[in-house]
TORPAZA-353195 format. One line per field, with one value per residue: residue in one letter; z, y, x of N, C-alpha, C, CB in turn. Coordinates in Angstrom, 1 decimal. Glycine has a CB too. Layout:
kolke: a:... .
nz: Z:... .
ny: Y:... .
nx: X:... .
caz: Z:... .
cay: Y:... .
cax: X:... .
cz: Z:... .
cy: Y:... .
cx: X:... .
cbz: Z:... .
cby: Y:... .
cbx: X:... .
This chain:
kolke: m:d:i:a:d:v:a:r:h:t:g:v:p:a:s:t:l:r:y:y:e:k:k:g:l:l:k:s:l:a:g:h:g:q:r:r:q:f:a:a:d:v:a:d:r:l:a:l:i:a:l:g:q:a:a:g:f:s:l:d:e:v:g:a:m:l:v:d:l:q:v:d:r:h:k:l:l:a:k:a:d:e:l:d:a:r:i:r:r:l:q:a:m:s:k:g:l:r:h:a:a:q:c:p:e:e:d:h:l:a:c:p:k:f:q:r:l:m:k:l:s:a:a:g:t:l:g:e:k:r:d:r:t:k:a:f:i:a:d .
nz: -121.3:-117.5:-116.3:-113.4:-113.8:-115.5:-114.3:-111.6:-113.0:-114.6:-112.8:-113.2:-111.9:-111.3:-111.5:-113.3:-115.4:-116.4:-117.3:-119.0:-120.7:-121.1:-122.3:-124.7:-124.6:-124.3:-125.3:-123.8:-124.2:-123.5:-123.5:-122.5:-119.1:-118.5:-117.2:-117.7:-119.8:-121.8:-124.2:-125.6:-125.8:-124.1:-122.4:-123.9:-125.1:-123.0:-122.3:-124.4:-123.6:-121.4:-122.1:-124.1:-122.1:-120.4:-122.4:-122.7:-123.3:-124.0:-123.1:-124.3:-126.9:-126.8:-127.5:-130.0:-131.7:-131.4:-133.2:-133.8:-132.8:-133.8:-134.2:-134.7:-136.5:-137.2:-135.5:-132.8:-133.6:-133.4:-131.0:-129.9:-130.6:-129.2:-126.4:-126.8:-127.3:-125.0:-123.2:-123.5:-122.4:-120.0:-119.5:-119.6:-117.8:-115.7:-115.8:-115.3:-112.4:-111.3:-111.7:-110.4:-107.4:-106.9:-107.9:-107.8:-106.8:-104.5:-104.3:-106.4:-108.1:-109.0:-111.1:-114.7:-116.0:-114.2:-114.4:-117.1:-117.0:-115.7:-117.3:-119.6:-118.6:-117.6:-119.9:-121.1:-123.2:-122.7:-123.9:-125.9:-128.6:-130.3:-130.6:-128.2:-126.6:-126.5:-126.6:-123.8:-122.3:-123.4:-122.5 .
ny: 166.9:166.8:168.0:168.9:169.0:170.9:173.4:173.8:173.6:176.4:178.0:178.7:178.1:174.8:175.2:177.7:176.3:174.9:176.4:177.5:175.6:175.4:177.9:177.5:178.2:176.8:173.2:169.7:167.1:164.6:162.4:162.1:162.4:161.2:161.9:165.2:166.0:167.9:169.3:169.7:172.5:174.2:176.1:178.0:178.9:179.8:181.6:183.3:184.0:185.5:187.3:189.0:189.2:191.6:192.9:194.1:192.9:191.1:187.8:186.7:188.4:187.5:184.1:184.6:185.2:183.7:181.4:178.2:179.4:181.4:185.1:188.0:190.5:192.8:193.1:193.4:195.9:197.8:197.5:198.3:201.0:202.0:201.8:203.9:205.9:205.8:205.9:208.7:210.0:209.6:210.4:213.5:213.7:213.1:215.2:217.7:216.6:217.6:219.6:220.7:219.9:222.0:224.2:227.7:229.0:229.7:228.8:225.8:226.1:228.5:228.2:229.0:226.7:224.0:224.0:223.9:220.8:220.5:220.2:218.8:216.9:216.0:216.5:213.8:213.7:213.7:213.4:212.1:213.6:214.4:216.9:218.6:217.2:217.2:220.2:220.4:219.5:220.5:223.2 .
nx: 136.3:135.7:132.6:132.9:136.0:136.3:134.9:137.0:139.6:138.8:137.5:135.2:131.8:130.4:127.1:127.4:127.9:126.1:123.9:125.2:125.5:122.4:121.3:122.5:125.4:126.8:128.1:127.3:129.1:128.0:125.5:122.0:121.4:124.0:127.2:128.3:130.1:132.9:134.3:137.7:137.9:136.5:137.8:138.9:135.9:134.8:136.2:135.9:133.5:133.1:135.3:133.1:131.0:132.3:132.8:130.4:128.3:125.4:124.0:123.1:123.8:126.0:125.8:124.5:127.0:129.0:130.0:131.4:134.0:134.6:134.2:131.4:132.5:131.1:129.5:130.9:132.7:129.9:129.5:132.2:131.7:129.8:130.7:133.0:131.6:129.8:131.9:132.9:130.8:131.5:133.6:132.9:130.7:132.5:134.7:133.0:132.1:134.9:135.2:132.9:133.2:135.7:134.8:134.7:132.1:129.8:127.5:126.4:124.2:124.8:126.6:127.3:128.5:128.1:125.5:125.4:126.3:123.6:121.7:122.0:122.8:119.7:118.1:118.9:120.7:123.7:126.9:125.8:125.5:128.3:129.4:128.4:129.3:132.3:132.2:131.5:133.7:135.8:135.1 .
caz: -120.1:-116.9:-115.6:-112.4:-114.0:-116.2:-113.0:-111.1:-114.1:-115.0:-111.9:-113.7:-111.3:-112.9:-111.9:-114.4:-117.0:-117.0:-117.0:-120.2:-121.9:-121.7:-123.1:-126.1:-124.9:-124.4:-125.1:-123.6:-125.6:-122.7:-123.8:-121.8:-117.6:-118.0:-116.6:-118.3:-120.5:-122.3:-125.8:-125.1:-126.0:-123.5:-121.5:-124.7:-125.4:-121.3:-122.1:-125.2:-122.9:-120.0:-122.8:-124.7:-120.7:-119.9:-123.0:-122.1:-124.0:-123.4:-122.9:-125.9:-128.3:-127.2:-128.1:-131.7:-132.0:-130.8:-134.2:-134.1:-131.8:-134.3:-133.9:-135.9:-136.3:-137.3:-134.1:-132.6:-134.1:-133.1:-129.4:-129.3:-130.8:-128.2:-125.5:-126.8:-126.9:-123.5:-122.5:-123.9:-122.0:-118.6:-119.4:-120.0:-116.2:-114.6:-115.8:-114.5:-110.8:-110.8:-111.6:-109.6:-106.5:-107.1:-108.1:-106.6:-107.1:-103.5:-104.7:-107.3:-108.7:-109.6:-111.8:-115.4:-116.4:-113.4:-115.0:-118.8:-117.1:-115.1:-118.2:-120.7:-117.7:-117.1:-121.0:-121.7:-123.7:-122.2:-125.2:-127.3:-129.6:-130.3:-130.6:-127.2:-125.1:-126.6:-126.4:-122.6:-121.7:-123.6:-121.2 .
cay: 167.3:166.7:169.4:169.4:169.3:172.8:174.0:173.1:174.9:177.5:179.0:178.9:177.0:173.7:175.6:178.3:175.2:174.2:177.4:178.2:174.7:175.4:178.8:176.9:179.0:175.1:171.7:169.1:165.4:163.1:161.7:162.7:161.7:161.1:163.3:166.1:166.2:169.3:169.3:170.4:174.6:174.4:177.1:179.1:179.3:180.6:183.0:184.6:184.5:186.1:188.7:189.3:189.9:192.1:194.3:194.5:192.2:190.5:186.1:186.3:187.9:186.1:183.0:185.2:185.8:182.6:180.1:178.1:180.1:182.9:186.2:188.3:191.7:194.1:193.7:194.0:197.5:198.3:197.4:199.5:202.5:202.2:202.0:205.1:206.8:206.1:206.7:210.1:210.6:209.0:212.0:214.9:213.3:213.1:216.5:218.1:216.6:217.3:221.2:220.8:219.7:222.6:225.3:228.6:229.4:229.5:228.1:225.4:226.3:229.7:228.1:228.4:225.2:222.8:224.5:223.0:219.7:219.3:220.4:217.9:215.3:216.1:216.3:212.5:214.0:214.1:213.0:212.1:214.4:214.6:218.5:218.9:216.4:218.6:221.4:220.4:218.7:221.2:224.2 .
cax: 136.6:134.2:132.2:134.0:137.2:136.2:134.8:138.4:140.9:138.3:136.9:133.5:131.0:129.3:125.7:127.1:128.3:124.9:123.2:125.2:124.5:120.9:121.2:123.1:126.5:128.3:127.5:128.2:129.7:127.5:124.2:121.3:121.7:124.8:127.9:128.6:132.0:133.4:135.5:139.2:138.4:135.7:138.3:138.4:134.9:134.5:137.0:135.2:132.3:133.4:135.2:131.9:130.4:133.1:132.5:128.8:127.4:124.5:124.7:122.1:124.2:127.3:125.7:124.4:128.1:130.1:130.1:133.3:134.8:134.6:133.3:131.2:133.4:130.6:129.1:132.6:133.0:129.3:129.8:133.6:131.6:128.9:131.2:133.7:130.1:129.7:133.5:132.6:129.6:131.6:134.6:132.0:130.6:133.7:135.1:132.1:132.2:135.9:134.7:131.4:134.1:136.4:134.2:134.9:131.2:129.8:126.3:126.4:123.4:125.1:127.8:127.0:129.3:127.4:124.2:125.1:125.9:122.8:120.8:122.6:122.5:117.9:117.8:119.3:121.6:125.0:127.4:124.8:125.9:129.8:129.8:128.0:130.3:133.3:132.1:131.7:134.8:137.2:135.5 .
cz: -119.2:-116.1:-114.6:-112.9:-114.4:-115.3:-112.2:-111.7:-114.8:-113.9:-112.1:-113.0:-112.1:-112.4:-113.0:-115.9:-117.5:-117.6:-118.9:-121.5:-121.7:-122.0:-124.7:-126.4:-125.7:-125.3:-124.9:-124.6:-124.6:-123.3:-122.3:-121.0:-117.7:-117.8:-117.3:-118.9:-122.0:-123.1:-124.8:-125.5:-125.5:-122.6:-122.5:-125.3:-123.8:-121.3:-122.9:-124.5:-122.5:-120.9:-123.1:-123.6:-120.8:-121.3:-123.1:-123.2:-123.4:-123.6:-124.2:-127.0:-128.1:-127.2:-129.7:-132.2:-132.1:-132.1:-134.3:-133.4:-132.6:-134.1:-135.0:-135.5:-136.9:-136.3:-132.9:-132.5:-133.4:-131.8:-129.4:-129.9:-129.7:-127.0:-125.9:-126.8:-125.1:-122.6:-122.5:-122.8:-120.2:-118.7:-118.8:-118.0:-115.5:-114.8:-115.3:-113.1:-110.8:-110.9:-110.4:-108.0:-106.2:-107.0:-107.4:-106.3:-105.3:-103.2:-106.3:-108.4:-109.8:-110.7:-113.0:-116.3:-115.3:-113.9:-116.3:-118.3:-116.0:-116.1:-119.4:-119.9:-117.5:-118.5:-122.0:-122.8:-123.9:-122.8:-125.9:-128.6:-129.3:-130.0:-129.2:-126.2:-125.5:-126.4:-124.3:-122.3:-122.2:-122.1:-119.7 .
cy: 167.0:168.1:169.7:169.6:171.1:173.4:174.3:174.3:176.1:178.5:179.3:178.1:176.0:174.5:176.3:177.8:175.5:175.2:177.8:177.1:175.0:176.6:178.4:177.8:177.6:174.4:170.3:167.4:164.4:163.4:162.1:161.6:161.3:161.9:164.2:166.2:167.3:168.9:170.2:171.9:174.8:176.0:178.1:179.6:179.8:181.3:183.8:184.7:185.8:187.9:189.6:190.4:191.5:193.6:195.1:193.8:191.2:188.6:186.0:186.8:187.8:185.1:183.5:184.9:184.5:181.5:179.6:178.4:181.6:183.8:187.4:189.7:192.8:194.2:193.9:195.1:198.4:198.2:198.9:201.5:203.0:202.4:203.1:206.2:206.6:206.6:208.3:210.4:211.0:210.3:213.2:215.0:213.9:214.6:217.1:218.2:217.0:219.2:221.7:221.3:220.6:224.3:226.4:229.8:228.8:228.3:227.7:225.5:227.5:229.3:227.8:226.6:224.1:223.0:223.6:221.6:219.1:219.2:219.0:216.6:214.9:215.5:214.5:212.5:214.0:212.9:212.2:212.5:214.9:216.1:218.7:218.5:217.0:219.5:221.0:220.2:219.8:223.4:223.7 .
cx: 135.8:133.9:133.2:135.3:137.2:136.1:136.3:139.1:140.5:138.2:135.5:132.7:130.3:128.0:126.1:127.4:126.8:124.3:123.7:125.0:123.4:120.7:121.8:124.5:127.7:127.3:128.2:128.3:128.8:126.4:123.8:121.3:122.6:126.1:128.3:130.0:131.9:134.2:136.6:139.0:137.3:136.3:138.3:137.2:134.4:135.3:136.6:134.3:132.7:133.9:134.2:130.9:130.7:133.0:131.1:127.7:126.5:124.5:124.1:123.1:125.6:127.4:125.7:125.7:129.6:129.7:131.5:134.4:135.2:133.6:133.1:131.4:132.6:130.3:129.6:132.4:131.5:129.6:131.3:133.0:130.5:129.5:132.3:132.2:130.2:131.2:133.0:131.8:130.1:132.5:133.5:131.9:131.9:134.2:133.7:131.8:133.4:135.7:133.7:132.6:135.0:136.4:134.4:133.3:130.8:128.5:126.3:126.0:124.0:126.2:127.3:127.7:128.2:126.2:124.1:125.1:124.6:121.4:120.6:122.1:120.8:117.9:117.9:120.4:123.6:126.2:127.0:125.4:127.5:130.4:129.6:129.1:131.9:133.3:131.9:132.7:136.1:136.9:135.7 .
cbz: -120.0:-115.9:-114.9:-111.3:-115.1:-117.2:-112.2:-111.8:-115.6:-115.7:-111.8:-115.3:-110.5:-112.7:-110.8:-114.3:-116.7:-116.1:-115.4:-120.4:-121.9:-120.8:-122.4:-127.5:-123.1:-122.3:-126.1:-122.0:-125.6:-121.0:-124.3:-122.3:-116.9:-118.3:-115.8:-117.5:-121.2:-121.5:-127.8:-125.9:-127.8:-123.0:-120.9:-125.5:-126.3:-119.9:-122.2:-126.8:-121.6:-118.9:-123.9:-124.9:-119.2:-119.5:-124.3:-122.2:-124.9:-124.0:-121.5:-126.1:-129.6:-126.8:-127.5:-131.8:-130.9:-128.8:-135.8:-135.0:-131.4:-135.5:-132.6:-136.7:-137.0:-138.1:-133.7:-133.7:-136.4:-133.7:-128.8:-130.7:-132.5:-128.1:-125.0:-128.2:-127.7:-122.8:-123.8:-125.2:-122.3:-118.0:-121.5:-121.3:-115.9:-114.8:-117.1:-114.8:-110.0:-111.5:-112.9:-109.4:-106.7:-107.9:-108.0:-107.0:-108.6:-102.9:-104.4:-107.1:-107.8:-108.6:-111.3:-116.0:-115.8:-111.8:-115.3:-120.2:-116.9:-113.3:-118.9:-121.0:-115.6:-116.8:-121.4:-122.3:-123.6:-120.2:-125.2:-127.1:-129.6:-131.7:-131.5:-126.9:-125.1:-127.3:-127.6:-122.0:-122.3:-126.4:-121.1 .
cby: 168.5:165.4:169.4:168.5:168.1:173.3:172.9:171.3:174.2:177.2:180.2:178.6:177.5:171.0:176.5:179.5:173.0:173.4:178.4:179.0:173.3:174.9:179.9:177.2:179.8:173.7:171.5:169.1:164.6:162.9:159.9:163.2:160.6:160.3:163.1:167.1:164.0:170.3:170.4:169.8:175.7:173.1:176.8:179.1:178.2:179.8:182.9:184.6:183.6:185.0:188.7:187.7:189.1:191.0:194.3:196.6:191.6:191.3:184.8:187.5:188.9:185.9:182.2:187.0:187.1:181.7:180.6:178.8:179.1:183.0:186.8:187.9:191.6:194.4:193.1:193.8:197.7:198.1:195.2:198.8:202.8:201.1:200.7:205.2:205.7:204.6:206.6:210.3:209.4:207.1:212.6:214.4:211.6:211.8:216.9:217.8:215.4:216.1:221.5:218.6:218.8:222.1:225.1:229.6:229.0:230.9:228.9:224.8:226.4:230.8:227.2:229.5:225.2:222.7:226.2:223.2:219.1:219.7:221.8:218.0:215.5:217.9:217.4:211.8:214.7:214.1:212.7:213.0:215.4:214.3:219.7:218.4:213.9:219.1:222.2:219.9:217.0:221.5:225.2 .
cbx: 136.8:134.0:130.8:134.1:137.7:135.0:133.8:139.0:141.7:137.1:137.7:133.0:130.1:129.0:124.7:127.7:128.7:124.0:123.7:126.6:124.4:119.8:121.9:121.9:127.0:128.7:126.9:128.0:132.2:127.3:124.1:120.2:121.0:124.7:128.9:128.3:132.9:133.9:134.7:140.6:138.7:135.5:139.8:138.8:134.0:134.6:138.3:134.8:131.8:135.0:135.5:131.2:131.3:134.4:132.8:128.4:128.1:123.1:124.2:120.4:123.9:128.2:124.4:124.3:128.1:129.7:129.7:133.7:136.3:134.8:134.0:129.8:135.0:129.6:128.4:133.9:133.1:128.5:130.4:135.8:131.1:128.2:131.7:134.9:128.2:129.0:135.3:132.0:128.1:132.3:135.4:129.9:130.5:135.2:135.7:131.5:132.0:137.1:133.9:130.1:134.6:136.6:133.2:136.5:130.6:129.8:125.0:126.3:122.4:125.6:128.7:126.9:131.6:127.5:124.2:126.5:127.1:122.3:121.3:124.4:123.2:116.8:118.7:118.0:121.0:125.0:128.5:123.6:124.9:130.2:128.7:126.8:130.4:133.6:130.7:131.1:134.9:137.2:134.3 .
């Protein structure tokens, strides 16, 4: 499939396709100096690249995982765990912000729950320890 056809069918710009090829994520079937041609599975490969990026993988990580359209399951599980931890941190932050928006205290700094949120955030531990996050969310 010609690079222009790939760009038109997938919506991925030709410049991005050339960049992905340079990074080793795609392989062109054409020889040096010829118009780039890609294998029929290029759309699947682009979809996997997009999925990896949406999950938070860098292009280098995506490239390391993509071998014959197979994905390293251990890396997927590790990323899922990372996302779960991030979700817990964001849920705790969301709950804290909602509380602060509705808090009956006139001064947010007088609110014990808001104080805990600030301390956890400043310490960089918000959600890093499961018990602290659960305790904060439960309040």
